[in-house]
N, C-alpha and C positions, 0 to 999 in steps of 0.2 A: 470319676470322671464328666468334667463338666458338657453339660449338651450344648452348649452356646458359644462355648470358645470354638476359636479356629484353630488352634493348639495350645497344648499344654506342654508344658513341663513337670506336673507336678508328680512326684512319685517318681521320677526318672532316677535310674541305676546309672552311674558315672564314674569310669575311671579318668577321663578328660576334663576333667572340669576346668582344667585351667586354659586349654585350647580355646580358640573362638567361636567354633561349632556349639560349645556348652553353652555360649549366650546366645544362640536361639531357640526359640521354640521348639520342643519334640514335639513332632508331627505326631498323632495318636494314630496306630496300626489301621483302625475301623474307618478313618475317612480316606486312608489309600487301598484299602482293600474290602470293607462293606461294599456293600450294593451302590451303586452311585443313584442321584437322584431320578436319571433318565438316562437312556441311551440308545442309540441304535436308530434314530429318527429317521421318516419314510413317508412320502407321499402317496395318495394313491394315483393311479394313472390318469383317472378322470379329474382330478383336483380338488375332489370335493372332500378328501381325508386327509388327517394327519395320524400316525401311527407312531408310538413308541415302544420301548421296555422301561417298566419302572416297578420298583416294591409293591408287591400287595401279603400285608400280613408276612414281611420279610423276605419275599421269594420273590426273582423279578421273572414278569408278566406282561401280558401284551395291552396296552391302551391304545382307545381311539379317539377323536375330538372332531368334529366339525370344522373345514379349516380357517371360518372363522370365528371360531369361539373353540382357541384351546384349552380354555379354563373346563370348560365342559367334556373333560376326558370322563371316558368310564372304561373299568375293567372288563376285558373281552376272556380271560384266559383266569384260572383258580390254579394253578400250577402251587402244591400245596411242599413239593421237595425238592426237584431239581429244578435247578432256573432257567427261563428259557433263554438261550444266546441271542436267538436270529429270528429275523420273520421277514417275510415278503409279501407282495400285494399280487391277488390273480388278477390277471391281465384285463378281468371286467371291472375288475374294482368293487366285485359285491362280496370278496373273502380275504381275512388275512390268513397266511398259509405260516409255518414252521414246522420244524423237525425237533424231536426228542428221543434220547435213549433211555434207558432205566438202570441209573448206578452206575454211570461211565462205563455200559458194554458198548456202546459207538453201533449198536443196531438200532438205528434212528429209522422214527416213522415218520410219515407225513399228515399233517394234521391241516384241518382250515374250520373259521368261526365266520359263520355268516354275518355279517356288519349290524346289518338290520337286526337281525331277528335273538343272536347271541348264540344259538346254535351251533354246536362242535361236533365234528366227523371225523372218526379215523379214517383218512381216505386208502391205507396201507394195513389192513387189520391183520398183521402175520406174525409170527413166533421167529425167533434169530432170523430179522431180515433188517436187510441194511437199503435204504432208497437213496435214487439219487436224481435229480432234477437232469433229464437229457435232451430236452427241448424246451422254448416258448415261441410265442409266435406274437410280433405287432399287429396281424390282422385278425387273426382267429383268438377268440376272447376266452369260448367255454370250454376250453381243452387245452392240456400239456402231456408232455412225453413224460415219463418216468421209468428208470431204472431198477429192476427188481433183483435181487437172489434168492428166492425164498424157494425154485427148485433146485438150484443149486449153488450153494455160500460163494463159490468160485466167481460164478460169472453175473453180469445183470443183466436180465432182458429187460428188449424196449416194449412197454405197454402204452397203449394211449389212454389217459386218464378224463374221463367225461367230468367237469368238474362240478355241474348239477347234478348228475345224478349217482357219480360216485362208480359208475362201472368202470371197468379194467380190461383192457382189448389187447393181447398180446398182439405186436407188430412184428418182431423178430428175438429168436436165440440170442443169448450173447455168450454161447460157448466161444470158447478162444479168445475172446475180442477183450481188449481193456474199455474200449469206448466207443461211442459212436456220436458224429454230428447229420442235423436235421437242419433243414431249409426253414425260412418262415411259415413255410405251407405245412409244418411239420412232417414231412417228406425227408426219412433219411437218405442225405447223400453220401454218407463216408462211415466206412468201419476201418477203427485201429487194433493194429494186431501186433501184441510182442514175436520181436524174431530172435531168432538165436544168436546174434553180434550184438546183443544188448538194448535194441532202438526198437522202433516201431513201422511196419509196413503198412500205408494207407493206399483203402481200397472205396473205388468209386462204388457205390450203390444203384443200379437201375433196375427199374422194373421190380425193386423189393429184392432183388438178388443182389448176392456182394461178387463183384467180378474176381475171379482165381487170381489175376494176375495182379500185387499192386502197380499205382500208377505214379510211388514217389514211397523213399525210406528213410529213413535213418539208422545208422550204428550209434554207439554207445557213446560217440562224442557229441551227438547232437543230440542228443534223447532229451534231456533237460532242457533245449533251451531252443527248441523246435515244436511247435503243435500246431495245428488249426483253429482261427481265431472265432471263424464264423461267416454266412453267408451276408452280402446287403439285401433288403426286404425283395429284391426282385431275383433272388439267385445267382444273378449275371458275374458277380465281384466274388470268391474269395477271399478272405483277411487269412495271412500266416504271420505267427512270431516266427521267424528262420534265422537261423543261424550255417546253414549248408551254403559249404564256399565262405565264410566269414568267421571272425572269432564270435559278437557280438549277435543277440538274439534281432532281428533287425523288423520291422514291420514293412508286409511285402503284401499287394494286390494282384490277384491272379483270376484274368480272364476268363472263365469258366469255359467256354466255347471254344476258344483259340491256343486255352494253356499259357498265351505269356503272362509276365510277370514285370512287375515294377517296384524298386523300393519307393515307400513312402518317405524311411527315417530310418536309421539309424544311428551309433552310438561307439565310439570306440572305447570307450570307457566303461559303459553296462547296456544290458538289454534294454530294448523300447520294455514298461512293464506293465504301467492302466493307459487304458484307453477314453477317451467317451465318444460314443456311437448315436446317430442321431435315431432320436424311438421311433421316426415313421419310414425313413428310408435306410437304416441300418448303415450309413456309412460311417466311417470314421473321422471326426469332428477335431480331435485333440489327442496327444499322446505325452507319456510320461516316460522320461528316463530320472531313476533311482542312483546316482553312484554314491554320493558323500550325502545329498538331501535332495529331495522328490522336485526336479523341474518340470511344467507343464508346457509344453507347445503347442499352440493350434493352428489349424490346417483351414477352418471356417472362418473367416475374417468376422462373422457376427459371435459364434464363439469367442473368440480373442479377445472382442470387446467386456465379451461378459466377464469373463477372467480378470482383464484389469481390473475392472471396476470391483469387484471381490477382492483383489490383492490389494488395492488403494483401501478399500475401505474396512478391513480385517486386519487386526495384528496375528500373523499367524502361519501356518502351513495352511493351505486351502483343499476341502477334498470334497467335488461334487456328488454327496451319497445316494441322492433320488431325485425323478423327472417324474415330471407329468408328461400325456403324449403329446398334446401341443408345444412341447416346451416351453410354454409359458413359465412355469413354477419349478424352482431345484431347489432341495433341502441339503445346507451347504456346513460344512464340521471346520470348525478352525482350530488350531491345534498352537497354544501359544508356548509351550513346552514349560516356561515360568508361570504358568497360570495353569487352571486347568480346563481342559477342550468344551467348547460349546458348539451350538447348532442353533442354526438359521432359517428361515423362510426367507426365500430371493425369487420376489417378484421380476422378472426378465421386462416386461411391459412398461410398469408402472416403476422400474428402477428402483426398488425400495430392497432393505433388508429387517427385519424382524426377529429379535431373539425368541427364537424358540424355550432354549433352556442351555442351563450350563453345568455338565453330566454330573460334578462334585463340588457345588457351592460352599462345603463346610471347609474348600481348600482356597478359597480368596485371601486373601493378604498371609497365606502362609509362606514360611519361608522357601519356598519351591528357587532351584537353582538351574543353572543353564546345563543346554549337556556339547560337548564341543567334538563336531567332527574332526577323526585324525587319519592321517595316513602313517601305518607303522612296515616297516621293510622287514623283512623278514628272513632269515641269513641265504637262502640264495636268491635274494634279491627281488623276489614277489611281493608287490604292496600289499597290505592288507587292510582297507578299509573298518575304521572301528571309530568309538564312540565312548569319551569319558566325558564321567560330573563329577563336579568336586563337591566336600562337606562345604555348607555355608561358614562366610566370614574365612574362609582358608584360602580364597585368591582376589582378596579386595581389590586388584587393578585390573580383574576381568580377561586377564591372557592367557587362560587355561592354565594353568600351573599353582602347584600352592605354594605360598609364601614359605612354608618348611614340610618336608616330607609326610606324610597321612597314613594311615594303615589302605592297604585296597582290598577290595574284594572283585576278582575277576569273573563276570556273571557271562556265560557260556551257554551260547545258545543253544536251542534242539534242532534236530533234523537227520543226519547234520545238512541235507536241501532243504537249506531254507538259509534267513539271513536277519540281520538286526538291522535296525533303523534310527534315522533321528525322529525324535518327536516326543512329548509328554510318554514318561516310562517309569511306573509308580514303582517298581523295585528299583530304579538308579535312584528318584528321591526317595524313597524311605531308608535305602541305604546308605546315602550320602548325610541324610538326617543323621542317621546314627553314628556319623563321621569317620566314614571310610571314604575314597576314592572309589569311583565305580568304572570297570571299564569291561566295554562289548566287541569281540573281534571277530569281524569276519574271515575266520580262518579259512584253508583251502578247502575245497567242496563245498563253500555256502554258494547258493546261488544268486544271479541280478548280475553278476559282473563278467559274464564270457564261459564260454564254455571250457578253456584252458583252463581259468581258474577253477573249476568244476575238476575238472580231468586229472588235477594237481593232485586232490585228492583221492583219487582213487587208490583201493590195499594201499592206505596211510591212516587207517583207525590206528591211533597209539604213537604214533610215529611221525612224518612230516606234519601232521593234521594238530598233532600235540605240541611239535616243536613250535610252530607259528605262538600257539599259545605262553609258550616258555619266552619266546621272544618276544611277545608282549609285555611280557614282564619285566623283560631286560631294560624295554624300551621304558617301562613305566620309572624304573629305578635309574637309570640314567640321564632321564628327565627329572629328577628331583620330584618325581609325584607321591614315592612311595619308598619306605626303610624295604631291604631286602627282606627283612625276616616279620612283615608283618602283612603278607597277602593269603587269603584265603581265595580257593575256586568253588562255584559254584551255578548249578547248573541240571535242567531239567532235561529229560530224555537223552540225546546226545550230549549234552548240557551235564547229565549225570554220569552218563560215561566216561567224560571229560574228567570229571571230577575224580574218579574212580581211578582214571589212566593216573591221574595228577599226584594221586596218593601211593600209587604202588609203583610207577614207571620211574618218576622223579619224587623219591619217598622224601627229602627235606627240601622241593623248591617251593612248598605251601605249608603255610601252619596251620592249616585244618581243610575241612571238605565239609561242603551240603551238596548230597546229590539226591534229588528230585526224582524218581522214577526213571532212573538211568540201568541201564544193562551191565552188566558183569561177566556174562559171558555169551560169547557171542555166537558158540556152536547151537546152545539153547535157545537164544534169542532166534535166529533163522529157522529152526525147527519150529518154533511157537508163534510166528506171525498171522496173523487175521486170514482166512480163505480167501477173501475179497482183495486180499493182496500178491495172489498168484500171479497176474496177468506182470509182476514186477519183479520176480524173482531171479531172472536172469540180468536184470539190472544187478540187484543187490548181491549177488555172486559176483558179480565183474567186479564191484564198487567197495565188497568188502572183504570177500575170500569165499571158494567153493568149498563147504562142506562135504562134495560129493566126491572132490579127489584126494589125497594122503597131501597134497602139500596145498591144498586151501584149509584143510582142516590142521596141520600142525600152523598155520598162520593166524586162523580163527583163536587155535589154543594159546599161541603165542600172545597175540592182542589183547586176549581175556583178563581183567583186572583179576579176576577169581582164581586167578593161580597161579597170583603173587601178592596176593592177602598176607599174604606171612612178613611182606615186607612195609607194610603200611607201621608208620612210627607216629601219625599225627591223628589229632582227632576225628572222629566223622558223624558226621548227622546220617540219616536215612531217610526218606519220608518214600511212600508207596499205596497206590492205590490198589487195594482186594482187586478190582474189577477189571483192570487195565488187561485191553486185548492185544496189545500192542507192546508192551515189556509188564509180561506177566511178573505174578508177586513171587513167582521164585525166583526170579535175577536177583531180588533186594535178599530174600531169606534165605541163596546160598553165600552170600557173601556173609550177611550177619554171622549164619552158623559157622563159616571158614574163620572168623575172626574168633566168634567163641572160643573155638575149639583151640585157640593158638591164647587166649585171655590177653586180646588186645582189644583194646575199651570202643564202643561204639555204639552209638544212640538211633535205637530205630523205633519209628511211629509210622503206624497204618494206619490206613482209613477203611472201612469194610465199605463204605457207599460211592468210594470215588473211582476214577478210574486212572487215563493217562495225564493226572493233574489233579487238580482238587478244584473242583466247578463251586461246589458251596460254599461261600464267603466263610461261614464258621470253620469251618475246616482248615480253608488257605489261611484263617489269622489264623488260628491256635496253632498251625505250623511253621507261620511266620514268627509267632511269639516265642516260637521254642527257638528258632533258628535266632534271632535277635539277640537271645540271653545266651545262646550257644557261641557266636561272634563275640559277644561283648568277653566272652570270659579267653576267648581266644586270641582276639587283637585288641580289646581293649579303648573298645569303644565306648557307646553307651546306648541304655535299654530301654523300655517300657516296658515294668513288670506282667511277667505273664498273667495273671490275676485269674478270673475266670473262664480263660478263652478255651482253656483245655475241656473244661467241666461241658459247655456251651457245643463242643462240636462232640462228632464219634472217633477221636482217635483213641488208638489204642497204640499201647507201648509194650510190647514184646521182650527188647531188652534194652538195656544201659540209661533207665530214668535220671540215674544219680551221675550219669556224667553230664548230663546236660541243666545252668543253673535254676531252682525253681522248679524243673518235671518234676520231678519225685513228689514235692508236697504239692504240684499240684492234680497229681491224680487221686492222691488220698483224699482231696477236700472234695472229690466228685460223691 
C-alpha cells in the first residue's frame, strides 16, 4: 500500500467496473479509520498552552505545546493500548486531565498530568468505578467536584477533589439521585431525582440539605428535552433547556430569587442545542439550533461579529471548541464535508486565524463527496430529517440524485435516543466510495426534534420506529436512488438492533445486514444494564416495555429479534466487543446460537479487548475490512482486500468465516 498516495485503487476488487464510481480512486480504509494526525485541539484557560491528541507509537495520546511554538509539541501521556479519546484542562492551566477505562468496560477513572513536570496522577484510584465531573468553577482554580460510584455502583457520591493534593472529600451521598448541579462557588444547589412518572424531580439544596419537596418536575414526556443548564457566575440566574408547556426545548433564564422565567430562544422545528457561555460571567452569549444543519445565533454583539468573521473566512460549518479565560483566543474547528476537518487558532484581538492542523491530511484531494440533508415523510405523516450521500461520479449535476439507481446502505444510528447530523462522516464517505448510496434517518425516538418526535417512538421498538426505516427505503426507491433489491441495513447499538429487526420482522426487504453490538433479546438487555443506569430504569420500561408486568414481558419478547431468528433468509454479519457493559456479549451469542441451530448462515466477529464499539483503530479497520468484503458480495460494489487487517487486530471469528469472502484466508494467515 503506497504511503504517499492520497487514494489508491491498487488491488481493488470490483464488480461494478463500468460504473462512474469505478473511475474514482479507492480511498484506503486506514485513511478513514486509522488514527487522525491530530484531534481534539484545546487551549489552556490562561492562553499559554495548546493541546491535542495525536498518535504516539500508534496509540492516541495527549500532546502539549507553547502557544507560540506549536512545532515544539511534546507527548504528555504514554498510553500503549487504549487510545485516549478526550481531554480537558484544569481550571488553573497547570494540568491536562483525561478519563480512561480498561478494555471498553466503561469504568472510567480520572487522570491528571502536570504540564511542567510531566508527572501523571490517577486521581480516582479505585476498582470498578466510573467517575463523572459534577462541577467546575470560573473563579476556583484548584478544586473541582466529581461523582464516584465506588461505594454503591448505582449512584454517584459527590466529592470535592483538590487538584494539588489529590485529596477527595465527600460532599453528598448520591443515593437515589441521578445527578446534581453546582454553582460557581462549587456549592451544590440542585439534586435531580428520577420519579415514577418516568421523569425527574428537581430539588433545591439549601445549606447542604436536599429539600424534601421538589420545586419542579417532569414526566416522561419532557424527560429528554428538559434539564437545568447551569448558573451564571454570580448564581443569580439559572439557565434551563425546557420543553414544559411547548414541544421543543427552549432556552430559558430563571431569576433564582423570584423564580420568574423568560424565554431567550426557541425553534418550532428543533430543540436548542449547543450554547456559548461567557468564561467570566457564565452568561449565555450564543445558541445553536440543529434541524437539518447546525445554525448559530449570537445574543452578544461582539460574539456575533466574531462568528460572522469565522463564517466568512472558513469554508464549512464552524464550532468553537475551546476559549481562554480572557476570551481573547479561541480554538475553532471547521467541517467542509468534502474535505477533512481542520482546526484553527483564532486571535480575536488581532483578528487573525492560524491553522493548527488538518485532522486527516492524507484525505486532502481524495474523492470525498457531498452530504445532502433530506426530509422524508413517514406513512403517518411524520417528517424524518435524514442525510444522503451518493457515490462519486453518480450525481454529476449535484442535485442529490444519481443518474441511475445505485446499491444503498441504510446506516442506522444508535441510542435510540440520539441523532444523526450533517457533516464529515467517515462511514458515509467510505461506503459511498465503495459504490453505495448511504442514507441515515432520524427515525421517531431520535432526539433533537422536540418531545413529540421522541414520544412517537415510545413502545415502538421494532414497530413504528422500524416502519420509519422501511418508509425511508421506499422513498429512496421512489426517488430513483436505489433498486429495491440492492439495499443493505447496517448500524451499531440500537442500529444493530434495527439490523436484526430488519432481517427478522421484514426478512426480504434488505439484501443483507451488518449488526454491530446490537441487542437481540430486549428482556436480557434490560436485565443486564450497567448499575449506574439504575436512575433511568423507569424511563427504559416506559419507552421500551416493562419486564415486571405480563404485558410488558409479552411485548419485549415480541419485539426481540432472537425469537424470530428462524425467519432470517438474508446474509448477516455481526461484530461484538467482549467487554461491552451496555449490550453484553450474550446478546450476539444468543442469536448466533439460534441461527446455527437452524443452519442459517451468519458470520460472527468478536473482539476480546473492546466494549460498546471498537475504539482501537486496528480493530475497527479489521471489522470494516470484513464488512466491505461482505457488502461487496451482497450488493455488488467494490472493496479493498482484507489483507493483513485481521492479523493485526485482536479479532476472533467464533463462527461463519466462510460466509465473508477472504475472511477464512485472513484467519489462516495469522
